[in-house]
N, C-alpha and C positions, 0 to 999 in steps of 0.2 A: 471410563476414566477421565482426571479431570489431568490433561496435557497439559494447557493453557496453563497453568500455572505452574507446571511445570518449565514450560517454556521460560513464563515472565520472570520466575529465580533464576535458569543459568545466564539468559542475560542482562540480569544485573550484575554490575560488577561490585568485587569483591574479594580484596585479595587477602594473608593472612597481615592483619593491627588493620585494617582496614573494614567491615564488615557489617556496619553502620546502614546501607545501602540493604543488602539483602536482609536486615534486623529487623526495620524499619517494612520492606516487603513484608514480612511474619508475623509481624506483628501487629495487621491489616487485619489480616489473612486470618487469625487464630482469636479473631474476639469472639465471643460466648460461647470458645468451645472450652476454657482453665478457665478452672475459677480465681488463679492469680498468673499473671504476668508481670515478669522484671525481670530486668537487666542490672546486671553486675559490677564490679569494676574493673572488671577483664572488659566486660561488650557482650556475657555470655550472655544469653536470651532463656533465664528457666522458666517454667512456664510447666503448673502445678494444679491437676483436680487430683481431688478430694474422692474414694468413695460412695457410687451413689448405684442405684438402681437393684437388681436382683432380691432376688427369696432368698438369703443366703444374708446373718448377718457377715461384714468387713470379722478375720482371723486375728485377735490381740496377739502385736511379737511383744515380747519384754526385747529392753532395750536396754543397754548400761549395764551398770557393776547392780551388784544385787540394794547398796545404799540411797543409792540413785536411780532406779531400774525405771522407764515407767509401759507403756503401753502405745500403738500405732498396728495398722491394719502395712500389711507384708510393702512396699516400696518397688518398686518397678519404676526405673530409668532408660530413658534412651537416648544414649549423646550422639551426634547429627553435626558436624561440622562443617560451619556457612561460605567459608573461604578457599577458597581459587587460589591455583597458582597464578602468580605474574610478574609485576617487575616493582623496583620502585626506583626514581630518579636517580641517580647518584652525581650527574656531573654533563653540562648546558656548554661546547664549545663552540670557540669561535666565528665557525659558523650557523652552528642552530642544530647543529646535532644535538641529541635528545640520546648519554648511557645510562645503562642502568644495572642496578644492581638483582639477584635473583628473587626472588623470594616461593621459595619449594624448589622440586626436583624437575629439573629441563633437561631433554636430548635434546642438542644443537640440530639434530640430522631433520629436524623437526619447526628452527625459526624462522628456514628460506623465505624471505617476501611475504610475509606475514601482514594482514594490518590488522592494527592493535589503536588501541583505545587510550591516550591519555586526562585521566581521568583530573581537574585541576579544582580550584576554589569558582574557580568563576566560568566552571563547563568543562564538558567533555569537548576533545578535539581525537580527531580520526589521524591518523599516523598508521607508517609503513614501517617495518622491521627488516634490513638484511645485516650477512655484512661486510666486516671492510674489506677493502681488492677490487682487480677486475671485472666486467661482467666476464663472457666465455666470447666476444668479437676480440679483445684484446690481453685475453690470458692463456701462459703458456697451460700445457695438459695436464704438468703436474700437479698448478696449481689448480684446476678440475675437483682434482683427489684429495684435496685439504678438505678435512671435516674445521671448520672455524668452536676457538671456546665458545663460550657462551659470550665472555665478555669481548668477545669483537663485533657484539651484534649492537647495531645502533638504532634508535630512533628519527626519523623522517617529519614531520608537520607539515612540509611548506612551508614555512612562513623565513624570513632572517632571522639572524639573530637576535636581534633589536627588541623583537615580537616574541619573537620567541621566550625571550627571558623575560618580557614582562607577563605572558600567563602562565608560563609555568615555571615552577621549583623546587628544588632538591628538597627531596623528599612526597614528593608528588607519586599517583603511581599508578598502572599501564597493567594494563585485560589486555588478550587478544579479542579482538571486536571480528567475528563468525558469526551466522545465523544458525537460526535453531531450524533443524528440519526433520520431518517424517520420511524416511527411505522406506519405502517395503513394508517390512514388519518391525522396525526398529521404528531408535527414533534418537538423532544427532545432535550435538553440540560441543561449543566447550561448554567448562566447571557442570557436567555431567559429574566431575570428583566435585566437589560430594552436595552439593544440589539435588540427587534425589535422595540426598540423608533426609535434608530440609522439605522433602515431596514427602518422603515415608514420612514423617512426625506427626505432617497434618492427619496427612489421607486416610492412613491407617485410626488413628482416632476419631474422623471420620465413621469412618467405614467402621467402629465397634459400637458407634451411636447408632449408625445402621442392622447391626445384627441386634441391637436390641434386648442384647441378653441382662445389661448395666455391667458394673463391674467394683471386684471386693478390694483390689489392688486400689493403690494409692499411684495415681501415674506422674511420671515427670519427665516434658522433656527440654530439652537442653540443647536448645540453638549453639554452637559449638566454633569459641573460637578458637583460630594460627595453630589451626594442626597442623599446615603442611611444612609448620616449620617445627612439631615436635609435640604434638598432644596441648600444648601450653593450653588454653585455656579449657580445655573436659579434663583439666589438672584438679583447678578450681575449683573448675564446678560439679562435683565426685567430692570435694570434699565437707562444700557446703551442702550438699542433696543429703549426703553420707546413703547410699541405696541402700537394700537387701542383692536386687538382682539388676545389672547391669545389659544394654544391649547396647552394643556397640553399631550403630548403622552408616554405612559405608557403601563404596564400588569394591568390588575384587576385579584380577587379570580375565578376561575370558580370551585366551591365547589359540582360542580353537581355529586359527587364520593359515594361512600357507606363509610355510619357513618357518613353525615353530615344531617341535620333541609334541605328542601329542600326551605323552609322558609331564608336557611343562603345562599347559594351557590350562591348567588351573579351573577353568569351569567353560562352561558349553554353554552356548545363546538356545537358551529356549525352552532348555531341562529345569526349569522355575530356577528358585532363588538359592544365592550357594551358603549352605551353614560351616556358618567358615569354626576351623579343628582348633589351627594354629596358625602365627606368624609370626612373624622380629621379636614385635613383644608385648604377648601373650601365648596362654591356651586358654584358649576356655572349658570353663566346667564339665563336665562329661555329664552331671548327672542333669544340666541345661540342654546339654545337646541330645539327650536320652529325651526330656522331656516338649521339647521340639521337635523331635523328628515323631514322638509317636502324633501329637498334633495335626500337624504337616498330615500324617498318616489317616490316622484319623477322617479330616476336612475331605484330602483328598486334593491338595495344595500341592503342586514340585516342585522340588529341592534336590540337590545334592549337595552332595559334604562336598568341602576345599579345604587343602593348605595352601599358604602361602609363600615361602622359600624369602621371603626378607622383606619390608616394608613393616608399619605399623598403623592399628586405627584406635579410638577412641576405646574399645572397651577394654583396652588395656586402663586407663585410669580411672576409671571405672573398679577391675576389678584390682589396685592397690592402693586407692585411694583409703586416709586414715584405717581400720583397722579393717578391710578386703569386705566384699562382697563377690559373690559370685558371678561372672557374669561370660556371655558371649557376644561374639559376631552375626548376625545377621547379612547380610552384602547382597553386591545385586550387578550380576558381569556383565565387564565391560570393557569391548574392544578398541586399544588404540588409546588406550590411557592419557594424561598428560598431551593431549596436540589435542587441534579447535576440531575431530571429527569425533570423539568418543558417544560408543554406540552401544549401544542397552536391547530390546528385545522390551516387549507389550509387558509379553509372557511372562520374564525372570519377577517386569518391576512388578503387575499383580499382585503375584505370587507373593514377596516379602509384602505387600501391601496387608494381603490377609494371614499370611501368618503372626507377623507384631498383633494385630486386632484378637485373633481366634490367643492369645498364648493371653491376654491383656484382660480380656476374657475371664479367663478362667482361675488366673491367678492369685491366690489370698494368703 
């Protein structure tokens, strides 16, 4: 598997609304893979590939009212959001400390003593994030048990206030600054949510080509923006594309770790891709669930069914766009989501790639 691509995707900064670096990386990576690559007004990268190869001609579908009906192949859309959780600079105080506004959901327990990258127009600057308050040497016992709110954390880039204000301005963005690591059978990084999906959007089409079957459907892979703040890019992209079938590609919880009851684990590492049945934003089309499950069994691709009690993903936007679409989620179980130690299993990543390629090869 092309792990180097996943590493580059994860290490490229891109918070909601500032995904342009990730988009540029993907644009360079998909050259020659699609027939059309365009960026819409919101910043979504929409990549389209017409049916090609194979022995059977694409099956035309009637679209629209009887008076204005046209025919076209089945349109299958993957939605892969590019953004990672992060922060925007919203204040620089008289001492040069940077205060932030979050873009995405953070558990403050995971923010203590973190290295961050402050992304500005004149370059990226490494900083450290800590909450205000006394260090352990001079703090009272009760202070050490208090968990600060996200708004109590600040960033220090090691410069006096005049230099900070010269280089950093309100609206610059901040991401966590941690390396991508291969750890045993696992891959660990910040921003696995959701650069895993960006990787799958690219590598599933490459795998489809390796299968050599061709495909009778039209394939659209939309690398979307601002998912972490409300599926915003996916909504506009889905309305523009009007898919017949939508695949929400994302990570999901793998709480197969100490301290979580088994019934709340959602998914388990090493058991294959997670066939996403339901979350707080949508319920997958049951006929698609049946089709994908049958394909996985036929080709011996490991999988597990999953339900996420809360949260949402881009598949909901595809399902609810315009007149609607059949939609389903294909996800990769991830431990420690929304931290700098997001961990996936290689087996699960490969299984997600393979099932997407197999579905595209037979959809028509």
